[in-house]
Every structure is written in structure tokens, then in C-alpha cells.
N, C-alpha and C positions, 0 to 999 in steps of 0.2 A: 265797322265790328272789332273786339279784339280777337287778340291774337294767340289763345289760346295753348299751342306748341313755342311761342315765345319763352326759354330758360334766363332769367337773365343771371348774368353771371358778375362771379368776385368782386367786379369794380362796381357794374351799379347796386351790385346786396350793397356796398360798404364791403365787407370785406373781404378781407385778404388770406389765400394757401395760407402763409408762413405765418398766422398771426397762432399760437394758440393759449388755448383756457390758462389762468396762472393752479398752481398745484400747491396747498399747504404740506404742511410737514412740521413735527415736530420739534423743538427745537432743546437741546440736552436739557435748560431746567427743567421744560415740562415732561419731562420724561422721568427725570430724576424727581419730580415732585407726586408722579402718579406711581412709582418705586415704593416712595415711600412709604405714600397712603395705602399702599397694599401692606406695606410693613405693616405698617397700623392696625392692617382690620384683624391680623394673622394673629396677633400680640391681642387681640381682642377674644378673639372668636375661636385658638384652641384649645383654650382651657376652659371655656364653658363645655365647646363640644366634647373635649378631655373630662369633664363632668359629669355626659350626659354617657357617654359612654361607661363610664364605671357606674355612675347609678343603672343603665339599662342590664350591667352584670351584675349587679348586687340584686336587681329583679328576677333573674331570672333560674338564679341559683335559689336564688328565698322559693318557687314553684321548685328545681329538684326537690328542696326539701320538705314542700310539703307534699311530693307524692311519693319519698320515698316513707315519710311520713301513716302514708293512708295505706303504703306495703308494709309499716310495722303494726300499724294497728288491725289490717285484712288479718296478721299471720295470727296476734292475740284472737281476737276472735273468731279463727277457726278451731282454734288447737283450746279449747276451753280454760280461754287468758291465762296461758302460761307463754311467757317471753319467750321471744328469737334467745338462742344460744348463743354466748357472746363471750367463747372462751377460748384464751389463751397460754403459750405458752415461745419464751424466745422471740418475741417482736413480731411471733405469725399467727397469724386464727386459725383456730384450727376448723378440724374435720365438722357438719356437723353445725358450725359456728353463720351468723345470718352474709356472712362474706369471712372467706376463707385468706390464706395467705399474706404477703407483706408489697404494701403502696411503699415500700422502698425500691422493689426488685422488680415490682408485676409489671413484665411486659407486654404485655394481654391482659383483657378479661375475662379468660379464663373463672379467676377466682373470683371473680363477683356474681357470672354465673350456673354458678354448684354455690353459691351461699341459698341459702333457704327463702331469699324475700325474692328472691330474678323472678320465681313463678309468678307476683306479684305485679311489676312492670318488666318487664323484656329490655327495656332503654338504658344499655348501660352509659348514659350523657350524664341521666342523674347523679351519679355517683361519683362526678369531677365536677368541681367549680369550673368556672368561665372567665376565672379572670386570675386561674392557673397556669403559672409556665417553667411550675419546675420538669424537668426533662428526668429519663431515665437509662441504662445504660443496658443496650439489648443486645444480645450475643451473635455473631454471623451466622446468616443462613443462607446458606446458596442453595437459588444463584441470585437471590434479592440482590443480598445484603453479601460478598464474600467478608466483608471485614466488622465486627463492632458499629455498633451503631444508636442514635439515640429514639427513644419514642417516648408523650409527652406524657405523664402519669395519668393512667387511668381513675384513681381516686385520692382525694382525698376528704373523706369524710369518716368518721367513727362517731360508736357509741357509749353515750357514758357506761362506766364501767358499771356503776352498781345493776343495771339491767343487764340481766343475764347472764353477766360474769359469777365467778368465785373464787373465792382462790385453789380450791380442790379441783377447777375445770371439770365438776363433774356434777351430771342432774340432780344426782342425792345430794348436795355439800359438801359442805354445810355452805351454806350461804350468804357468807362473811369476806371480807378482804383485811387486808392490814401489806403495811410497806416500809421498812424502814425504821422498823422497829417503834410504831404509830399502831393505838389499841385500835384492831379487833370492829372495822364501821359494818352493818348491813344493807347485804344485795337483795335482789328481790327475784325468784321465780314465777310470779301472777303481777299482774294488773294490777289483781285488788288489795295484794298487800300496800301498795303508794299509800302514804294517806289524802285521803280527801282533799282535804283542804289542800296538798300538795301538786296535784297534779298537772295545775294551772302553768304551776311552773318547772316542772319537773322534765328535766332537761332528756333531752334523748340523741337526737343528733346533733353533733355539732363539725363545724369544718378544723378542724385541726390545724398547727398551722406542719409547714412540712419537716422542720424539726425533729417532730418527735412523731411523728405520722408512722407508722409503721402495721402494727394491726389494727384489728375490728376498734380496739376500747379505748377511749378518752378515760384515762383517768384521773383523776380527781379525789382532793380531802374532802371530806365531810365541813360540814358551815365550822370555823371556831379552833377545828385539828389543828393545824397550821399555818404561818402566812405563807408557803410554797405552794408555784404552780408544778403537778405530778408532770401533769402534760401539760402541753404550753398552748390555748389556741391560737386561729387563727387570727391573719389582720390582713386581709387579701381582697377588702373594698369601703377602697376610703378610711382606715383607721377605724374600719368596725367588724362583726362579722357579726354573719344568721347564725340558727340556733330552732331546732327543731322542739314543740315540747311533747310530752303521756299529752295532756286533752288533744291534740290536733290539731292546733294554733304554729307558726309560725312567724322567729320577733327576728329585727337585724336591731346588733347594739354598733351606739357609740366608743372605745374609747377616751377612758378619761385619763386615765395615766400613761407613764412611760413605758413600763416595761414590757409588756403584746408588745407594744410597733418595737422595738430595738429589734433591730435587723437583722443579732446575731441567733437572739432567742428565736423570732423566725427561722433560721434557715441553717441553722449550726447544733447537734445533738450536746446542749451547753452540761457541763460539771462542774459539780460542785464537791470540795472533796470533802467527804464523808458525809453526802447529801444527793450519789447520783445526781440523774440529774435535774433535781429541782432548782428550779430561777426566783430566788425569792418574791415578793408581790411587793408590790408602791406603798405609798395611805393611800393612796386612791379608792372604792368601792369596785373598782376592776373586780378584784378578783372575788370578794367577800360575798357581791352577788352572782358571779358565777358557780360559786359551794355553797350560793341554798339552791341552786335548784342539781345540784349534786346529791349524795348519797346523805343519810342519818345513820344518828346513834342506835340499833335492840333499843 
């Protein structure tokens, strides 16, 4: 009979208590190879992730502009074709306009909320580009901020100057605009005044460069008037920007020249002797293409 209670000793089983299973370990060379592989993968993947993030921000901004453009069209439809007022003075958007104040100094969204378009979409985030990193100085406010502090800029968009604005900043007009001795050009009080053939190319909202962004106007000369940027378009989306148009659609434009991409023009209020803040255009189609969506002569 087999004894089921019998246990084999280490000697009987062929094993001893002093023998341990072998343990594996990485050598220094193997660790260096792993580190090198991780570094190579990071070098490959990080630019891809950066491009994906940039594209995501551009799509988000296009959606913001779509929402803003819908607000603009709803105002027009509710007000017998009249455009939202776009009156400015001294770098400030005036009371009664589509937006109020100065984007260089507005550290709260109050001037957005007091604008004529806010009633149609009460989300303040649609007024600011998600790729914008510009910070605004805010004053001390006890007890949360006993000293001055920085806050993200609350608005990055403007409306093209000929839509709802005029040199008199008055609902009675005259509905013209001029700058720096250049001939006066037509501005619009009603959407029906825009030529039907231009409505799909007529720029409404633009993501303006932080260098010139202040009031609610994106100032732009008519096509062929001057080879100068009056205000500067933005360049926050991988060498490009977004626009909305009077027929309701939105577009992303890639810049082809070098002027819009020049950092100083994007971040510094540029001044040329005798030309104010004008920036000369280059030989690309960037400025003519933009001006084609601007004003027209009477």
C-alpha cells in the first residue's frame, strides 16, 4: 500500500533549499538601447501630436466663427436687414455696437456681454481663439488678487470695418470711411447694399493679430487702394487664419507670403513714418485676396 502521508525530503526530490531560480537583469547596453528607441519614437510622435493639436484648435475656431456668423445673421434678420453697429473711437468700440470696449485692456467679458450680438449666443468663449496665448493686465482686486495680475485675453475677433461702421460713427452716416488721405470708400448700413455677386466673398469676422486688435473693427483698404495692411490679420493656426463671410460660411486660409507671418507684425503695434500703423504687403496674394473680401468704392 502506498503511504499518502509520506512527504519527500529535499534530498529525495533532487532539490536543495540553498538553490535559487536564476534572475534576469538588463545590461547597461540594453537600457541605453531602450532609451534611444523611446527618444526616436518621441521625436517622431511629438510633431504629429503638435500638428493634430493645431488642427483641432483651428477646427474649434472655425466652429466659433460659425456661431458668431449665425449671431450676426440673426441680428440682421431681426432688424429689417440693418447690420449690427460697428462704431469705434480712439481704439474703443462704442456703446450700442456689436461689442464694446478695447480687447487690449478688457480683462473681463463685460464688454462682450453688453454687445448687441451676445443675446443670440451667450457663450463668451466663441469670441476668443483657442490658440491665443496673449495675456491682459488686470488690476489688483482684494481679497483674491492683492496685486496686479495677468488674465487671458477675452476676445480675438473683429468685424470688417465696412460692415456697420462709418467715419462719423453715426447711424445717419455718411456711410463712408477713409484713412491717411486715401479716397473715401463705401461702408454698409444694410446687408442688401452688398452686391449679390460679392456676398459669398464678403468678409465679416476675422481673427485679428494681437498687434492691432483693440476695438470691434478690422480695418482694411478696398482692393487696389494701397498695398498696405491697415490692420493685420492673425496667424495663430499653422501659418493661417479663419474667416466668416456674409453668406454664412467660414473658411481657413493658409498664408502664402512672409509679411503676415512676421512675428513683429503679429505682436507689436507697428509704425512706419508717415503711414501710421500700416504694414506694406508683399508680392504674394495674401493682401489682395483679403482686400477682395473688404469694402468697395461707391
